[in-house]
N, C-alpha and C positions, 0 to 999 in steps of 0.2 A: 739836289740837282733837278729833281722833278718839278720843283716850284718854278724854276727858271723856264723850263720847257712849257709848263702850263701857262706862264705869262706870255710867251711868244705865240702860243696857240690862240689865246684870248686876251690881247693886251688891254681891253677895257673892262675886264672882269671886276676890277676894284669898284666900278661904278654900281655894280649889283651886289657886291659884298655886304653892304649895310643893310640891304633890303632883307636879307635872311636874319640879320641881327634884330632888326626892327620887328619882324614877324614874331621872333622868339620873345622879345620884351613885350610885345603886345599881349601875347599869350600868358606871360608871367603876370602882367598887371591884372588881366581878368581873373586868373586863377587865384592870386593873393587877395584880390578885392572880394571874390566869392567866399574866402576863407575869413572874411570879416575885418581885414585890415583897411585902414584909411588910405586914400590915394597919397596923401602926403608921406606917410610912412614908406609906402611902397616905392616912391620916386626917390627916397633917400637910401635905398638899398644899394650896396655896392654892385650887385648884379646889374642893375639898371645903369648906373653910373660908368661901370666899365664897358658896357657894350654900346652905348649910344651917346652922341653929343647932345647938347641941349636943343639943337635944332631938330635932330632925329627924334627925341622924345616928344617935342611939340607935334611933329608929324604922327607919332604913334598915338598921341592923345586925340588927334582929329580923326582917327580911323572909326568908321561907322560901328564896328563891333566893339570897340573900347567905349565909345560914347554911349552905346546902347546898354552895355554891361554895367557902366558906372552911373550913367544918367538915370537909368530905371531905378536903382537903388536910392540915388539921391532924391528923386521924385517921391518915391514911396516913403522915405524918411520925413520929407517935408509935409506930405499928406498926413502922416501919422502925428507929427507935432502939431499940425494945424488942427487936427481932430481933437487932440487932447486939450489944447489950450481953449477950445470953445465949449467944453464940457463944464 
């Protein structure tokens, strides 16, 4: 019954509900990537799929903190690969 009363107190709460899920998924993606997992593997996880739609996942991947965490690693890997191939 408390859920119904919560709804009437804030009838637009559903608009911000996914924001929390996106925050948690962004933190999960960053944490798992730091552990060495590829982005493709992380996005295939049921944890991600069960919490965000494809559109929400796209928004998460556009977040500056996610771009920085994943982009820096990709840039470093490319630089390392480029340095090895020129030797």
